[in-house]
Every structure is written in structure tokens, then in C-alpha cells.
C-alpha positions in Angstrom: -20.1 -20.8 -2.0 -18.9 -19.5 -5.4 -15.9 -20.9 -7.2 -13.9 -20.3 -10.3 -10.9 -21.9 -12.1 -7.5 -20.4 -12.7 -6.4 -20.6 -16.4 -2.9 -21.5 -17.5 -2.3 -17.7 -17.8 -3.2 -17.2 -14.1 -6.5 -15.6 -14.9 -9.9 -16.3 -13.5 -13.5 -15.0 -13.7 -15.0 -13.5 -10.6 -18.4 -15.2 -10.2 -21.4 -13.1 -10.8 -22.7 -13.5 -7.2 -19.4 -12.2 -5.8 -19.3 -9.3 -8.3 -22.8 -8.4 -7.1 -21.9 -8.6 -3.4 -18.8 -6.4 -4.0 -20.7 -4.0 -6.3 -17.8 -4.6 -8.7 -18.2 -3.3 -12.2 -15.8 -3.5 -15.2 -12.7 -1.7 -14.3 -13.0 -2.3 -10.5 -9.6 -3.0 -9.0 -9.3 -5.9 -6.5 -6.9 -6.0 -3.6 -5.7 -9.5 -2.7 -4.3 -10.2 0.8 -2.9 -13.6 1.9 -3.0 -14.2 5.6 -0.3 -16.2 7.5 -2.9 -19.0 7.6 -3.0 -19.0 3.7 -6.5 -17.5 3.7 -7.2 -15.0 1.0 -9.1 -11.8 1.5 -10.2 -9.9 -1.6 -11.4 -6.4 -1.4 -12.9 -4.3 -4.2 -11.4 -0.8 -4.4 -14.6 1.0 -5.3 -13.6 4.3 -3.8 -10.6 6.5 -4.3 -9.1 8.3 -1.3 -9.9 11.5 -3.3 -13.6 10.6 -2.7 -13.1 11.4 1.0 -12.0 15.0 0.3 -14.2 17.3 2.4 -15.8 14.5 4.4 -14.4 15.7 7.7 -15.4 19.2 8.8 -13.3 21.0 11.3 -12.4 24.5 12.2 -9.1 23.5 13.9 -5.8 24.2 12.1 -2.7 22.3 13.0 0.7 23.5 11.7 3.1 20.9 10.3 5.6 21.7 13.0 3.1 20.7 15.6 2.5 17.3 14.0 6.2 16.4 14.4 6.8 16.4 18.2 10.2 14.8 17.9 11.5 18.0 16.2 10.9 20.2 19.3 
């Protein structure tokens, strides 16, 4: 298990083995989630939603009006 220490400024260094597992490089943003049990989940934001553009191929077109059924 890797560990690090929080400084008086609230900073810490992500251990090398964790950076390697997350494929985190300088500039990688981390998302921190605290569960109700006080567990912490850290995720590396390595991809932008823009990277998904064009990843789904379809020939179906849906009008905006059809996506809002409550406006019938």
C-alpha cells in the first residue's frame, strides 16, 4: 500500500506507484470522492469528454422535440 503525508498547506505528493497505475502525468487532474463511509475514491481525469466525439456511429436522427416527451 502506498502512502503520503499532507503538508501544512494541504498538499501531498501522489506516490510514484499510484501515478503509474493511474497513467497520471504532470497536469493530470484528479477527482476526489468521499463516500458516506469516509472512504476516498480518487480518479484520474485522463480523457476529456471531447475525446469521445465520433465514437458512436449511428444513422438515426432524433429531433430535440422528440427527446422531451413531457412537452407533447
